[in-house]
Every structure is written in C-alpha cells, then in structure tokens.
C-alpha positions in Angstrom: 3.0 -25.0 6.7 3.8 -21.4 5.9 7.5 -22.0 6.3 7.2 -25.0 4.0 5.6 -22.9 1.3 8.2 -20.2 1.6 11.0 -22.8 1.5 9.5 -24.3 -1.7 9.3 -21.0 -3.5 12.7 -20.0 -2.2 14.3 -23.2 -3.6 12.5 -22.6 -7.0 13.8 -19.1 -7.2 17.2 -20.4 -6.1 17.2 -22.6 -9.1 16.7 -19.5 -11.3 19.6 -17.8 -9.5 22.0 -20.6 -10.6 21.1 -19.7 -14.2 21.8 -16.0 -13.5 25.1 -16.8 -11.8 26.2 -18.8 -14.8 24.9 -16.5 -17.6 25.1 -12.9 -16.4 28.9 -12.7 -16.4 28.9 -14.2 -19.9 26.4 -11.6 -21.0 24.0 -14.2 -22.3 20.2 -14.4 -21.9 18.9 -15.7 -18.6 15.7 -16.8 -20.3 16.8 -18.8 -23.3 18.0 -21.3 -24.4 17.0 -24.0 -21.9 19.7 -25.3 -19.5 22.0 -27.9 -20.9 24.8 -30.1 -19.6 28.1 -28.3 -19.7 29.9 -31.5 -20.8 27.7 -33.1 -23.5 25.5 -30.0 -24.2 22.4 -32.2 -24.0 19.3 -30.1 -23.1 18.2 -30.9 -19.5 14.6 -32.3 -19.4 12.2 -30.7 -16.9 12.2 -33.8 -14.7 15.9 -33.6 -14.4 15.8 -30.0 -13.5 13.7 -30.2 -10.3 15.6 -28.2 -7.6 17.6 -30.4 -5.2 15.4 -33.5 -5.9 16.8 -34.2 -9.4 20.3 -33.8 -8.1 19.7 -36.4 -5.4 17.9 -38.8 -7.8 20.7 -38.5 -10.4 23.3 -38.8 -7.7 24.9 -35.6 -8.8 25.6 -36.8 -12.4 24.3 -36.0 -15.9 21.7 -38.6 -17.1 23.3 -38.8 -20.5 27.1 -38.5 -20.1 27.5 -39.1 -16.3 29.4 -35.9 -16.0 29.6 -34.8 -12.3 27.2 -32.0 -11.5 28.7 -29.5 -9.1 27.0 -29.6 -5.7 26.9 -25.8 -5.7 23.5 -25.9 -7.5 21.5 -27.5 -4.7 23.6 -25.5 -2.2 22.5 -22.2 -3.8 18.9 -23.5 -4.1 18.7 -24.5 -0.5 20.5 -21.4 0.8 17.9 -19.2 -0.9 15.0 -21.2 0.5 16.5 -21.1 4.0 17.1 -17.4 3.7 13.5 -16.8 2.8 12.4 -18.9 5.8 14.7 -16.8 8.1 13.2 -13.6 6.7 9.7 -14.8 7.4 10.7 -15.8 10.9 12.3 -12.4 11.5 9.9 -10.0 9.8 6.6 -11.9 9.3 4.3 -11.7 6.3 4.2 -8.5 4.3 5.7 -6.5 1.5 8.7 -5.7 3.7 9.6 -9.4 3.7 9.1 -9.6 0.0 11.6 -6.8 -0.6 14.0 -8.4 1.8 13.7 -11.7 0.0 14.6 -10.0 -3.3 17.5 -8.3 -1.5 18.7 -11.6 -0.1 18.6 -13.3 -3.5 20.5 -10.5 -5.1 23.2 -10.7 -2.5 23.4 -14.5 -3.0 23.8 -14.1 -6.7 26.5 -11.4 -6.3 28.4 -13.6 -3.8 28.8 -16.5 -6.3 29.5 -14.3 -9.3 32.2 -12.4 -7.5 33.7 -15.6 -6.1 33.8 -17.2 -9.6 34.7 -14.2 -11.8 35.9 -11.4 -9.4 33.3 -9.1 -10.8 30.1 -7.6 -9.5 28.0 -6.8 -12.6 26.6 -3.3 -12.9 23.5 -4.8 -14.4 22.7 -6.1 -10.9 24.0 -3.4 -8.5 23.0 -0.3 -10.3 19.3 -1.3 -10.7 19.5 -2.6 -7.2 20.4 0.9 -5.9 17.3 2.3 -7.6 15.0 -0.5 -6.4 16.4 -0.1 -2.9 15.7 3.7 -2.8 12.1 3.2 -4.1 11.5 0.4 -1.6 12.9 2.5 1.2 10.6 5.3 0.3 7.4 3.1 0.0 7.7 -0.2 1.9 10.7 -0.5 4.1 11.2 1.3 7.4 14.4 2.8 6.1 12.9 5.9 4.7 14.0 7.9 1.6 16.4 10.3 3.4 18.2 7.5 5.2 18.4 5.5 1.9 19.9 8.5 0.1 22.5 9.0 2.9 23.1 5.2 2.8 24.0 5.3 -0.9 26.3 8.3 -0.4 28.0 6.9 2.8 28.2 3.3 1.6 29.5 4.1 -1.8 31.5 7.1 -0.6 33.5 5.3 2.1 34.5 2.5 -0.2 35.3 5.0 -3.0 37.6 6.9 -0.7 39.3 3.6 0.4 39.7 2.6 -3.3 41.2 6.1 -4.1 43.7 6.1 -1.2 44.8 2.4 -1.5 47.4 3.1 -4.3 49.0 5.8 -2.1 49.1 3.6 1.0 49.7 0.1 -0.5 51.0 0.8 -4.0 48.0 -1.0 -5.6 44.3 -0.9 -5.9 42.6 -2.6 -2.9 38.9 -2.4 -4.0 37.0 -2.5 -7.3 34.2 -0.4 -8.5 31.8 -3.3 -8.1 32.4 -3.3 -4.3 31.6 0.4 -4.2 28.3 0.0 -6.0 27.4 -3.1 -3.9 27.8 -1.2 -0.6 25.9 1.7 -2.1 23.1 -0.7 -2.9 23.1 -2.0 0.7 22.8 1.6 1.9 19.9 2.1 -0.4 18.0 -0.8 1.1 19.0 -0.6 4.7 20.3 2.9 5.4 23.7 4.4 6.3 24.1 2.8 9.7 23.6 -0.7 8.2 26.0 0.2 5.4 28.7 0.9 8.0 27.8 -2.2 9.9 28.1 -4.2 6.7 31.6 -2.7 6.0 32.7 -3.4 9.6 31.6 -7.1 9.5 33.0 -7.6 6.0 36.4 -6.1 7.0 36.7 -8.2 10.1 35.6 -11.5 8.6 37.7 -10.9 5.4 40.8 -10.1 7.4 40.4 -13.2 9.6 39.8 -15.5 6.7 42.6 -13.9 4.8 45.1 -14.5 7.6 44.0 -18.1 8.0 44.5 -18.7 4.3 47.9 -17.2 4.4 49.0 -19.2 7.4 48.0 -22.4 5.8 49.5 -21.2 2.5 46.2 -21.6 0.6 46.5 -18.0 -0.4 49.7 -16.3 -1.6 50.8 -12.9 -0.4 49.4 -10.2 -2.6 46.8 -12.5 -4.1 43.4 -10.9 -4.7 40.4 -12.1 -2.5 36.9 -11.2 -3.7 35.4 -8.7 -1.2 31.8 -9.0 -2.5 31.0 -12.2 -0.6 32.1 -10.6 2.7 30.1 -7.5 2.0 27.1 -9.7 1.3 27.6 -11.6 4.5 27.8 -8.3 6.4 24.7 -7.0 4.7 22.7 -10.1 5.7 23.8 -9.8 9.3 23.0 -6.1 9.2 19.5 -6.9 7.8 18.8 -9.4 10.7 20.7 -7.9 13.6 21.9 -4.5 12.5 20.3 -2.6 15.4 21.5 -5.0 18.0 25.0 -5.0 16.6 25.2 -1.2 16.6 23.8 -1.0 20.2 26.4 -3.6 21.4 29.2 -1.7 19.7 28.4 1.8 20.9 27.4 0.4 24.3 31.0 -0.6 24.9 32.1 3.1 24.9 29.5 4.3 27.4 
C-alpha cells in the first residue's frame, strides 16, 4: 500500500517535471499558462492531462488534432514514480527520503534538459547546491563539512578538467553546467560520492560513446551531453556509493 501511494505521488510530480523540462530552457513560467498541444495549441483539459492514464486512453495522440504525443511524457512520469519507490525501499520513511526524492527529481529533470538542449540551467543547479548543503547539515547523514568538501572536490575536479582540456585536446571538453551539477551532487552526498559519480559517468559515457562511433550513430568530434551520465552516476552513488567504494578500494588490498 505504501509503495502504491509513493508511486502515485511520484508519477504526479513526474508530470510536473515534464513541464519544467519543456519550459525552463525557454525561460518561461512553469506555472502558467496551462499545458497545450504543441501542434494545434489547444489547451489540454484536466481529464486529458492525467499522468500515464490519459496517454493510454488517447493512444498517444492529441484529442483535437490527432498529433502524436511523444512517449517521453509517460516515461518521465513513471521513472519518477519508480525512483521514489526505490528510495522508500532503500531508505525507508523519513525526511532523508524526502530530500533524496527531491534530489532524484532534480537529476531526472537535468538529464532530459541536457539531452534536449545541451545545457544545465543555473536556475536548477545553483539553488540545488545551497539546498544540498542545508540538507546535509540538518537531515542527511552527509554532514556539513563533508558537503562543503563535496562541493569543492566535485566542482573543482571538473573545473580542472575543463581548464586543461583545450591544452590536451585542442577544444573544450566540459561545460560549466557539468561543473555545477557535480558540485551539487557533492553538496547532497559528499566528496566520496562525487568522485564515484564522476567515475561511473566517465566509464558509462566512454562505453556508450565508443558504441555510437562504431555504429556510426555519432560522428567523430560530435558533442555528447555529459549531464545524463553524471545523473546516472549520482543515482548509483546514492543507492550503492559505499558498496562501490568498498569494492573498488578492496581490489588494491
């Protein structure tokens, strides 16, 4: 029962995240006007805006113009709901889980925005750093000092990589948004988790990049958004960071 309730609220919030993903890069209000069809601009009625359910009933098409609705909307909604369920399973009831749920939703939002627009808006990451530090000092087991070090280490490592990239590769390899995102991860989870996040993101990003090059889906020198991989690394660090660090350092004993 409790997982069903969490799934329900997660899906509802996921529906709001789809609005944020669409509007924040355009620098428009996430509150008004009401959602409308991107094709015919008809305002979507409340009964056509029920997360997942309306998409299934309408068979993925606008009621008025039959324009195809992208399946990404129910995917985002369901992903957020399942993420909340996983957080409840891992951490139980409490304010810690509430903070982690917010953190998860922020990462999900950043993932899709960066994938679509190759940007990570400061309006998300900078307040996220502040919220992460406050939460670390009051609710999370991270602790204030670990959070501060996490911001410095997370942001500092990527800043150094961004600074040295032009000298090594002749072009910039990372954007400022990636730096602030990893600093935010460090604020919430601490410096060890920030490094774990970077390690996972680098490995997964490299593997996927090689696969895309081999199959000629990606051209040599083409930019790949790094934010989604950092978000994936952060989620794995959230759930299994300690175990991953123990496994990694245990190999050298």
